[in-house]
C-alpha positions in Angstrom: 16.7 2.2 13.0 14.3 1.8 15.3 11.5 -0.1 13.4 7.7 -1.3 14.2 4.8 -2.5 12.8 1.4 -1.6 14.0 -1.1 -4.0 13.1 -5.2 -3.0 13.4 -7.5 -5.8 12.5 -11.1 -4.5 12.1 -14.3 -6.2 10.7 -13.7 -5.6 7.1 -9.8 -6.8 6.9 -6.3 -5.8 8.6 -4.4 -2.7 8.3 -0.5 -2.4 8.6 1.8 0.5 9.3 5.7 0.2 9.6 7.1 2.8 11.2 11.0 3.6 10.8 11.9 5.6 13.8 8.3 6.5 14.6 7.7 7.9 11.3 5.1 6.1 8.9 7.2 4.5 5.8 4.6 2.0 4.8 0.7 1.5 4.6 -0.7 -2.3 3.7 -4.5 -2.9 3.7 -5.4 -6.8 3.4 -9.3 -7.1 3.1 -10.7 -10.1 4.1 -12.9 -10.9 0.8 -9.5 -10.2 -1.2 -9.0 -13.0 -3.7 -5.9 -12.2 -5.3 -2.5 -11.6 -3.5 1.2 -11.8 -5.1 2.6 -15.1 -4.6 -0.5 -17.0 -4.8 -0.3 -20.3 -7.0 -3.1 -21.1 -9.6 -3.7 -23.5 -12.0 -4.9 -22.0 -14.9 -6.4 -22.6 -18.1 -5.6 -21.1 -21.5 -8.2 -19.3 -22.8 -6.3 -17.1 -25.8 -3.0 -16.8 -27.5 -2.4 -13.3 -28.7 0.7 -13.8 -31.1 0.8 -10.4 -31.6 1.7 -9.3 -28.5 3.8 -12.9 -27.8 1.2 -13.6 -25.0 -1.7 -15.7 -23.6 -4.8 -14.7 -21.5 -4.9 -17.1 -18.9 -8.3 -17.9 -16.5 -7.5 -18.3 -13.0 -11.0 -17.5 -11.7 -11.1 -13.6 -11.8 -13.7 -11.8 -14.1 -11.0 -10.7 -16.3 -8.6 -13.2 -17.6 -5.1 -12.9 -16.4 -2.0 -11.7 -18.4 1.0 -14.1 -19.4 3.4 -12.5 -21.4 6.2 -15.0 -23.1 9.1 -13.3 -21.3 7.4 -14.5 -17.7 6.7 -18.1 -19.1 10.4 -19.3 -17.4 12.9 -21.2 -19.3 11.9 -24.1 -17.6 7.7 -23.6 -18.7 8.2 -27.3 -20.3 9.1 -28.8 -17.4 6.5 -26.8 -15.7 4.2 -28.4 -18.0 4.9 -31.9 -17.9 4.7 -31.8 -13.9 1.3 -30.2 -13.7 0.0 -33.0 -15.7 1.8 -35.6 -13.9 0.9 -34.2 -10.6 -2.6 -33.7 -12.0 -3.1 -37.3 -13.1 -1.0 -39.0 -10.3 -2.2 -42.0 -8.4 0.9 -42.9 -6.1 -0.1 -42.3 -2.3 3.2 -40.2 -2.2 2.7 -38.3 -5.0 5.4 -37.7 -7.8 9.0 -38.6 -6.5 10.4 -34.7 -7.7 13.8 -35.8 -7.1 13.6 -38.3 -9.9 11.5 -35.9 -12.4 13.2 -35.5 -15.9 13.7 -31.9 -17.1 12.5 -30.9 -20.5 14.8 -28.8 -22.7 14.7 -24.9 -22.0 12.9 -23.0 -24.3 14.5 -20.1 -26.3 14.3 -16.3 -25.1 13.4 -15.1 -28.5 10.5 -17.8 -29.1 6.7 -18.0 -29.6 4.0 -17.9 -27.2 2.0 -20.2 -29.5 4.7 -23.0 -29.9 4.9 -23.2 -26.2 0.9 -23.3 -25.1 -0.5 -24.7 -28.3 -3.3 -26.6 -27.7 -4.4 -24.1 -24.8 -3.1 -26.3 -21.9 -3.8 -26.2 -17.7 -0.5 -24.5 -16.4 0.5 -23.6 -13.0 1.2 -20.2 -12.7 1.8 -17.7 -9.9 0.5 -14.0 -9.0 3.3 -11.4 -10.2 0.4 -8.7 -9.9 -2.6 -8.0 -8.5 -5.5 -6.8 -10.5 -4.9 -3.4 -10.9 -8.0 -0.9 -12.3 -9.7 -2.9 -15.1 -6.8 -5.1 -15.8 -6.6 -8.8 -14.8 -3.8 -9.9 -12.5 -0.2 -10.5 -14.2 1.0 -13.9 -14.1 4.5 -15.9 -14.2 5.3 -19.5 -15.1 8.9 -19.0 -12.9 7.5 -20.5 -9.6 9.5 -19.2 -6.6 8.6 -20.3 -2.6 10.2 -17.4 -0.6 11.0 -18.2 2.8 12.9 -16.2 5.4 16.6 -16.8 4.5 16.1 -18.8 1.0 14.1 -18.6 -1.7 13.3 -22.2 -3.9 13.0 -22.0 -7.1 11.8 -25.4 -8.6 12.6 -27.0 -11.9 16.2 -25.7 -11.9 19.4 -26.3 -9.9 20.9 -22.8 -10.1 22.2 -21.5 -6.6 22.4 -17.4 -6.3 23.3 -15.3 -3.3 21.8 -11.8 -3.1 23.8 -9.1 -4.3 23.0 -7.0 -1.1 25.9 -9.3 0.8 28.9 -7.4 -0.2 31.6 -9.6 1.5 33.0 -12.0 -0.7 33.9 -14.6 2.0 30.4 -15.0 3.1 28.8 -15.0 -0.1 31.3 -18.2 -0.8 30.1 -19.5 2.6 26.5 -19.4 2.0 27.2 -20.5 -1.6 28.9 -23.3 -0.5 26.3 -24.5 2.3 23.2 -24.4 0.1 24.7 -26.6 -2.8 25.5 -28.8 0.2 21.8 -29.1 1.2 19.7 -28.5 -1.8 17.9 -31.2 -3.2 17.9 -32.6 -6.9 15.7 -30.1 -9.2 15.6 -27.3 -7.0 16.9 -23.8 -7.2 17.7 -22.1 -4.3 18.4 -18.0 -4.0 19.8 -16.9 -0.7 18.5 -13.9 0.4 20.0 -10.8 2.4 18.8 -11.8 5.4 20.7 -15.0 5.5 24.3 -13.2 6.1 25.9 -15.1 9.1 23.0 -17.6 9.6 24.5 -21.1 10.4 24.0 -24.2 8.1 20.9 -25.5 10.7 19.1 -22.3 10.1 19.1 -22.2 6.5 18.6 -26.2 6.5 15.4 -25.7 8.7 14.0 -22.8 6.4 14.8 -25.2 3.0 13.0 -27.9 4.6 9.7 -25.6 5.5 9.9 -24.6 1.8 10.1 -28.2 0.6 7.4 -29.0 2.5 5.1 -26.6 0.8 6.0 -28.0 -2.7 4.6 -31.1 -1.6 1.4 -29.3 -0.6 1.8 -27.7 -3.8 1.7 -31.5 -5.7 -0.7 -32.9 -3.4 -3.2 -29.9 -4.3 -2.6 -30.5 -7.8 -4.0 -34.1 -7.9 -7.2 -34.2 -9.4 -8.1 -30.1 -9.7 -9.7 -28.8 -11.9 -8.7 -25.5 -13.8 -9.3 -22.5 -12.6 -8.4 -23.2 -8.9 -6.1 -21.8 -6.5 -3.6 -24.2 -5.4 -1.6 -22.6 -2.8 -2.0 -19.3 -1.0 0.8 -17.0 -0.2 0.7 -16.3 3.7 -1.0 -13.0 4.8 0.4 -9.7 4.6 0.9 -9.9 8.0 3.3 -12.8 8.3 4.9 -12.0 4.7 6.0 -8.6 5.8 7.0 -10.1 9.0 9.1 -12.6 6.8 10.3 -9.8 4.6 11.4 -7.1 7.1 12.1 -8.7 10.5 15.7 -7.6 11.3 17.9 -7.2 14.0 16.7 -3.5 14.5 13.0 -4.4 14.3 12.1 -4.1 17.8 8.1 -3.8 18.3 5.1 -5.7 16.8 1.8 -4.5 18.4 -1.3 -6.3 17.3 -5.1 -5.2 18.9 -6.5 -8.8 17.9 -5.9 -11.7 20.0 -6.6 -14.1 17.0 -3.7 -12.2 15.1 -1.6 -11.8 17.7 -1.2 -15.7 18.3 -0.6 -16.3 14.6 1.9 -13.5 15.3 4.1 -14.6 17.7 4.1 -18.2 16.6 5.3 -17.2 12.8 7.8 -14.9 15.1 8.8 -17.8 17.2 9.3 -20.3 14.5 11.6 -17.9 12.1 13.4 -16.2 15.3 12.7 -17.3 18.5 15.1 -14.9 20.2 12.4 -11.9 19.2 9.2 -13.5 20.5 9.0 -10.8 23.1 8.7 -7.8 20.8 5.2 -8.8 19.8 2.5 -7.5 22.4 -1.5 -7.4 22.5 -2.9 -4.1 22.4 -6.2 -3.8 24.8 -6.3 0.1 25.4 -9.9 0.6 24.9 -9.8 4.9 25.2 -8.0 5.0 22.0 -7.6 2.9 18.4 -4.1 1.4 18.0 -3.9 3.9 15.2 -4.5 6.6 17.1 -2.5 5.4 20.0 0.8 5.2 17.9 0.3 8.7 15.7 -0.6 6.5 12.9 -3.8 8.4 11.7 -2.6 11.6 12.1 0.5 10.6 9.9 -1.8 9.2 7.3 -4.1 12.5 7.6 -0.8 14.5 6.8 1.2 12.5 4.1 -1.6 11.7 1.7 -3.3 14.3 -0.6 -1.9 16.8 -3.4 0.4 19.0 -0.8 2.7 17.5 1.6 4.5 20.1 4.0 7.7 19.4 5.3 8.7 20.5 8.7 10.8 23.3 7.1 8.3 25.2 5.7 9.4 23.6 2.2 6.3 21.6 0.6 5.6 19.0 -2.2 3.2 19.1 -4.7 2.3 15.5 -6.0 0.3 15.0 -9.3 -0.7 12.0 -10.7 -1.1 11.4 -14.7 -2.2 8.4 -16.9 1.3 8.2 -17.7 3.4 9.5 -14.8 3.6 10.7 -11.3 5.1 14.2 -11.3 6.4 15.9 -7.7 7.0 19.6 -7.8 9.5 20.9 -4.9 8.5 24.4 -3.7 10.8 26.2 -1.1 8.1 27.8 0.7 9.0 30.6 3.4 12.0 28.5 3.8 15.4 30.3 4.2 18.7 28.6 5.4 21.0 31.7 4.3 21.1 34.3 1.4 22.9 32.2 -0.8 20.0 31.1 -3.1 22.3 27.9 -4.3 22.5 27.2 -0.7 18.8 27.3 -0.1 18.2 25.6 -3.3 20.6 22.5 -1.9 19.1 22.4 1.2 15.5 22.4 0.1 16.4 19.7 -2.2 17.8 17.5 0.2 15.3 17.9 2.4 12.6 16.9 -0.1 14.6 14.0 -1.5 14.5 12.3 1.9 10.5 13.0 2.0 9.9 11.9 -1.7 11.4 8.5 -1.0 9.2 7.9 1.9 6.0 8.8 -0.4 7.1 6.5 -2.9 7.0 3.7 -0.6 4.1 5.2 1.3 1.6 5.4 -1.6 3.4 2.6 -3.6 4.0 4.8 -6.5 4.9 2.8 -9.5 6.1 3.5 -13.2 7.8 6.6 -14.4 8.1 9.7 -11.5 9.7 13.0 -12.6 10.7 15.1 -9.4 10.9 18.9 -10.3 13.7 20.0 -7.9 14.1 23.4 -7.1 17.1 24.8 -9.5 20.6 24.4 -8.9 24.1 25.9 -11.1 26.7 23.8 -9.9 27.0 20.3 -11.1 28.2 19.2 -7.7 24.8 19.9 -6.2 23.0 18.6 -8.4 25.0 15.6 -8.2 24.6 15.5 -4.4 21.1 15.6 -4.6 21.2 12.2 -6.7 23.1 10.9 -4.5 21.0 11.6 -1.8 17.5 10.2 -3.3 19.5 6.8 -4.0 20.7 6.6 -0.7 17.1 7.5 0.9 15.9 5.0 -1.5 17.9 2.1 -0.4 15.6 0.6 1.7 13.3 0.7 -0.4 12.2 -3.1 -1.3 10.5 -2.4 -5.0 13.0 -2.5 -7.8 13.8 1.3 -8.7 16.3 3.0 -10.9 17.5 6.6 -10.1 18.6 8.8 -13.4 20.7 12.0 -12.8 19.1 15.5 -12.6 18.8 17.2 -15.6 19.8 20.7 -16.8 16.4 21.5 -16.1 16.2 20.2 -12.3 14.1 17.3 -13.4 14.9 14.1 -11.5 13.4 10.7 -13.1 12.8 7.7 -11.2 11.2 4.5 -12.3 9.6 2.0 -9.6 8.3 -1.5 -9.5 4.4 -1.4 -8.8 3.4 -4.5 -7.3 -0.4 -3.9 -6.1 -2.6 -0.9 -6.8 -1.7 2.5 -5.4 -2.3 3.4 -1.8 -4.6 6.3 -2.1 -6.5 7.8 0.9 -8.7 10.6 0.5 -7.8 13.0 3.3 -10.1 16.0 2.5 -13.7 16.2 4.1 -17.1 17.5 2.7 -17.3 21.3 3.5 -20.6 21.3 6.0 -22.3 24.1 4.4 -22.2 22.8 0.6 -22.0 18.7 1.2 -19.2 18.8 -1.2 -20.9 20.4 -4.2 -19.1 23.9 -3.8 -22.6 25.7 -3.9 -24.4 26.8 -1.0 -28.0 28.4 -0.8 -28.2 31.8 -1.8 -28.3 34.3 1.3 -31.5 36.7 -0.1 -33.2 33.1 0.5 -31.9 32.6 3.8 -34.3 35.0 5.4 -37.0 33.2 3.8 -35.7 30.0 5.3 -35.5 31.1 8.9 -38.9 32.6 8.8 -40.5 29.1 7.5 -38.8 27.4 10.4 -40.1 30.1 12.9 -43.6 29.8 11.6 -43.7 26.3 11.7 -42.4 26.4 15.6 -45.2 29.0 16.7 -48.1 27.2 14.8 -46.6 23.8 17.0 -47.0 25.8 20.1 -43.4 26.7 20.7 -42.8 30.0 22.8 -39.7 31.7 24.3 -37.4 31.0 21.0 -34.0 31.6 20.6 -32.3 31.1 17.3 -28.5 31.1 16.9 -26.6 32.0 13.6 -23.4 33.1 12.2 -22.3 36.7 13.5 -22.8 37.9 9.9 -26.0 37.1 9.6 -26.7 38.3 13.5 -25.5 41.4 12.3 -28.3 41.4 9.3 -30.9 40.1 11.5 -30.5 42.9 14.2 -29.7 45.9 12.2 -31.8 48.6 13.2 -32.9 50.2 16.2 -36.9 49.8 15.7 -37.1 48.2 12.3 -34.6 44.9 12.8 -35.6 41.7 11.2 -36.0 39.9 14.8 -38.3 42.7 16.1 -40.9 42.2 12.7 -41.1 38.6 13.6 -41.7 39.4 17.4 -44.8 41.4 16.0 -45.9 39.5 13.3 -45.8 35.9 15.3 -46.4 37.5 18.6 -43.6 35.5 20.5 -40.9 36.1 22.4 -37.7 35.8 19.9 -34.2 36.6 20.5 -30.8 36.3 18.6 -27.4 34.7 19.5 -24.0 34.6 17.3 -21.8 31.5 16.8 -18.6 31.9 15.5 -18.4 28.1 15.0 -21.4 28.3 12.6 -20.7 28.2 8.6 -22.3 31.2 7.2 -25.9 30.0 6.2 -26.1 27.6 9.1 -28.9 28.4 11.8 -30.4 26.9 14.7 -33.3 27.1 17.2 -33.6 26.3 20.8 -36.5 26.5 23.4 -36.7 28.2 26.8 -34.5 25.1 28.1 -31.7 25.9 26.0 -32.5 22.7 24.3 -32.4 22.4 20.5 -35.3 22.1 18.2 -34.6 19.1 15.9 -36.0 19.4 12.5 
């Protein structure tokens, strides 16, 4: 698969488009004034304990307090609380020796929030979800530091290997390597990208993350809550970190500084792929126009999404869920209704998987496929849906197609839904849905004509919609245009223009220059 990353840097932020085989599948927007990002670490102050919810509200500097549930505390939260206090009040030049840190007992899964956070202490937390709508950020105490090949989880000594690495021999090899190089008090999760990598590459990635943990310790020293302790890398580098693979063959950037940052990052994580980064300097078209991103955005967002065959999707949003309706349109593969339904549904499944990633729809998604009678065909649609969603990085689950033709999907949402308005205001009504009464149009034109004549304009031309033109010129001797000529004693002619909307009109002088009011 051909993968491309198009990065458009502007004054208000950075837009990142991810293309697979020239088709837009993800769109990210990083504003320059964004305060919160998933993965950021904060020293928060517990403000309120809610035993009924078994949760706490924590002040991390957002206008609304962040939410921390007991299930997100981490089994090692007592160790985190102890370490946070040690790091904040530590006066040793080298900081806390983490290898000698004595961990506290794990908390039980069925415990109470007020038993753990009694006294409302300062706590080291990580952003789990960005603020969405009126809600504050969602927090976690399960600290994780992601790298290219491994993820480091302090305070435990668990080594885990990604389930997406299917070879048992490769899993054992990676487990053995990581167990040998892992420092004390650190757990390590081996990512899918580590498959086939050498010990040196894994060790280098691990050492970089250990340095990051040391900087967290340093930033905690003397810190006063609420304060950001560690900022996640910008979205450009975090997306590169998560997506860069052998078939990722182009990164195009339109900003020199971002180009240098991107190139140096790829040099660090994949030296053999630095030549895939290029700087876009074409002054004629914007970078998104050049690579067809703008057109795809316009055609992919909105209530209706058209498919190449003539079928189309209707996407509706409610408070509780998202609904996708599949319609066959004028698509007709054969005279067999069941075969038509299957073909349309399979085509729709691919586009729906793309739309979920592109819009970042989360929660429950209900898809109303075209009814099929054969169980085998329903199974084919479910299998196709699961296959097309394999590349989706968000956690998701697909249920079988029901007897009503409904398929349910649950998908994790990590950030606010991407919602781009692709419609434009009507030039006639300016989006109100109402236009000036046509009965008043004649009076309005006459008023403008009177104004122009009193200001010395002669030999005028009025350009109007063809229907209005017919109305103004109707009658051989008694047309409205001739009436105005006699009344204002001026040379006046009318022209029709099919590009005008119904009540649009413009005046031109004898030099065919438009007269602005």
